[in-house]
N, C-alpha and C positions, 0 to 999 in steps of 0.2 A: 165508499171509495175515497171520500174526501178525508176521512180520519187519518188513514196511513200517510196522506199527502201533507195534513197538518204536522203529523210527527216529523215527516222529514223536513219541512220547512224549519221547525223549532230546532231539530238537530243541526241543520245547516247554520243557523243564526248562532248556536253555541260553538260551532266548528270555527266559525269567522272570529269568535272572542278568543281562540287559542285552545278550545278544549278538544284534545285529540283522543278523548276516550268515547267519543260519540259513536252509536251504534244503533240502527233502527230495528234490525232483525225482525224484518217482516215474515210472516209464516206462510203466507200464499205462494203459489207458483206461477200466478198470472203475471202480466206486464209490470204490476206495481211490485210484486214480490221480487221479481228480476232487478227492477230498479233499486229496490231497496238492498239487495245482495251485492248489486255492483258499487252502491254508495258506500256500504261498509268496507269492501275491497279497497276503494280508492282511499278511504280515510286511513286505513292501515298502511298503504303505500306511502301516503304524505308523512305518516308519523315516522315510518322507517327512513324516508329520505332525509327528513329533518334530523333525526338521531344520527344518522351517517354523517350528514354535513356537520353537525356539532361535533361528533368525535374527531372528524378530519381536522376541523379548526383547532380543537384542543391540541391535537398531534402536532400541527403545524407550529402553534405558538410554543409548545414544548421543544420542538425541534429548533426554533428560532432562538429560544432562550439557552438551550444548550450550545448552540453555534456562538452565541455572544459571549458564554462563560468560556468556551475554548479560545476565542480571541482575547479574552481579559487575562486568563492565566499566563499565556505566553508574554504578554506585555509586562505583567507583573514580574515574571522570571527574569526577562531581559533588564527590567530596570534594578531588580535585586542584584543581578550579576554586575551590572555597571557599577552600582555602589561599591560592590566589593572590589571591583577591579580598580576604582579609584582610591579606596581605602588601602589596598595592598602598595599602590604607587606611593602614597603618602609616607608608608611605614617602610619604604624602600624594600620592598619585597617583589623585584621584578619577575622572578619565577612563578610566583603565585599569581601575579597581575596577568602574565602571559597565558597560563593555564585556564584562567577564568575568561579571557577574551576568546581564546580558542573555543572554549565550551559554549559561550554565548553565540559565537558565529556558527559553530556546528548545529546547535538547537535552532538557530533562525533558518539556515539552509535546510534542515531535515523537516521542519514544518512547512515551510516554502508557502506560506498564507493558505494552507490547505488545498494547494494545486497538486495534481497528479503527475504533471510533467515538468521537468527542468532541462535547462541547456547542460551540455557536457561540461561547460565551464563551471557552472554551479556544482555539478556532481563531483568534479574533481577538486573544488574548493572545499567543499565538505569533507572529502577524503583526506585532504592535507591537514585540516584543522583536527580531525580525528587522529591521524598519525601523530600530530604534534602532541597532542594529549598523551597518546599512549607512550611515545618517547620518554616523558617524564616518568613514566611508569616502568619501562623496560631499562632505561639508561643506554648505556654503551652497547647493550645486547641487541639493539634495534636500529637499523638504518634502513631508508627507503628512497625510492626514485619514482617521480611521477613525470610521464610524458604524455603530452596532449598536443596531437597535430593542430596546428594553428587554424586551418581551414574547418575543423570541427567544433571550434569553441561554442557556436551559437546552435549547433544541431540539438533538437529538442528529443529527449528520451523520457521513459518512465522513471520517476525518482527512486532512488535507493535500489538500484539494481547492481552497483559496484560495491558500495560501501558494506553491505553484509558479507560480501566475498572477502574484503580486506579483514573484517572482524573475524571471519572464519579462520584465516591465514594466521593471525595472531593467536587465537584460541587453541587452535588445534594443531598449529605448526611451531610457530615461533617460540611459545612457551617451553617447547621441549628441547630447544637447542641453546647452546651458549652464545651464538653469533648469529642473528637473524637478519634477513633482508627481504623487503618486500617491494615489488615493481608493479606500478599501474601504469597502463598505457592505453591510448587510443589511436588508431591509425587507419588509413584508407589502405585496403588491400583488394585490388582489382576493383570489382563493382560492389565491394561491401566495406563496411565500417566494423573493425575488429577491436573489441575492447578486452583487456586481458589483466588478469591479477596473479601474479606468480610470486611464490615464496621459496625459500631454500629450508623450510622447516622439516617436521617429522615425516610428512609424506603420508600416504595411505598404503597399507598391506593389501595383498591381492584379496584377503578375506574381507576387509572392510570395503573395498571396491565391489566385491561380490555381493555385499549386503546392500549397497546402495544400488546396484543393478537389480537384485531381487525385488526391490520396493519400487522401482520405476520401470514401467513396461514400455516396451516397443522401441528400445534404443539399440544402436550397433556399437560393437567394439572392435578395435583394431589395435595392432601393436606396431609401433616403429622404433627401431634401435633399442630395443628392450623397455621401452616406455608403454605403459597401458593407457589407452586412450578410450573414453567413453562419451557418446553423443547421447545426451539426454532426450526423452521423448517430447513431442509437441504437446501430447495429451496424457500425462502420467495419471494413472488412476488409484494406484496403490501408494499410500504413505510411506515415505522414505524413513531411515533411522533417524531418530531424534537428534542425535548429536552431528550426523555428517550429511543428512538429506534436506531438513526441513527448509534452511535457507534456499538451497538449490531449487527445490519444488516451488516454492513461493515465487522466486524469480521467474522461474520457468513458466509458471502460470500467467504472471502479469506481461511477460514478453509475448505469451500467445495471445492474450486480450488485445495487445497494442499492435503487434505486427502479424498476427494469425500465423500462418505456416512460413512467413519469410525470414524468420530468425532461428538461431540454433545455439545451443549451449554445450560446450565440450570441456571434459575434465582430462587432464593428464597428470598422473601422480606416480610416484616410485617411492617406495619405503626408504627413508633415510636421505632422499634427494629433493624432496618437496613436491610442490603441487602447483599446477597452473590452470586456471579456469579461464576460458575463452567464450565471449558472446559475440556472435556474428549477426550484424544487423544490415538491413538493406540500405545503400548508400543513396539517399535522396537529396540532391543539391538544394532543392527547394524547402527541405525541412528545416527552417531556420527560425530561431526566435525573433521577436520584434525588437 
């Protein structure tokens, strides 16, 4: 009776020294045997918990390192762009200097210190810098107008829900026309805030709209004055077309996460006459930035 207990005592002492390979493996089925089995199970559980804790801490440190690197890289980029900006000024290249400045501000606003929400004022500033850069590319072919209701400047929204729509307008609409115009607006309409991106670009054919419809489930369509309108679903389950639907699906999913069923996204498009995308959000006067 004492020999198994002596073995158990020696094993416990080894365990205290950090040896987690310990196991007494008593063969009997009496109380001492049950004690040995319980001890072996306990050692394995402790070993597993320590291993899990170790892996968790390694993962946490890895995540902290990646976060630090993510913070360092933008700072390096901003500093580099700032150097290029001043070099362009010294060489009397104001156009290049303006583009570099706009790019640095665009990236700063886009990253937003890792935050998922921005004020409407910040989102519109990002769009303005983006369009300023694109205007150097398109030249006289592109003009734009940005209208933000003063009362909405501090309203907080998910970041990057408008800029991808502006990018779509340029990629799929303005590139196809000789004289392009993009309008971005935010206004209070009754009890809602309506954000709209409108262009006079190529527009979508009925077939393209039907392709978007086929890949986005649960939405309704309507026609007003010959203009096809589509309200996208709050829970799309089918992937949209890669060229025309990916950004819309991404925006819709983020709106759903932020506003649940209180938001909507509507597209109006007519081939040859352009496209308009509207986002309707609940108007909460208390939704203000600090």
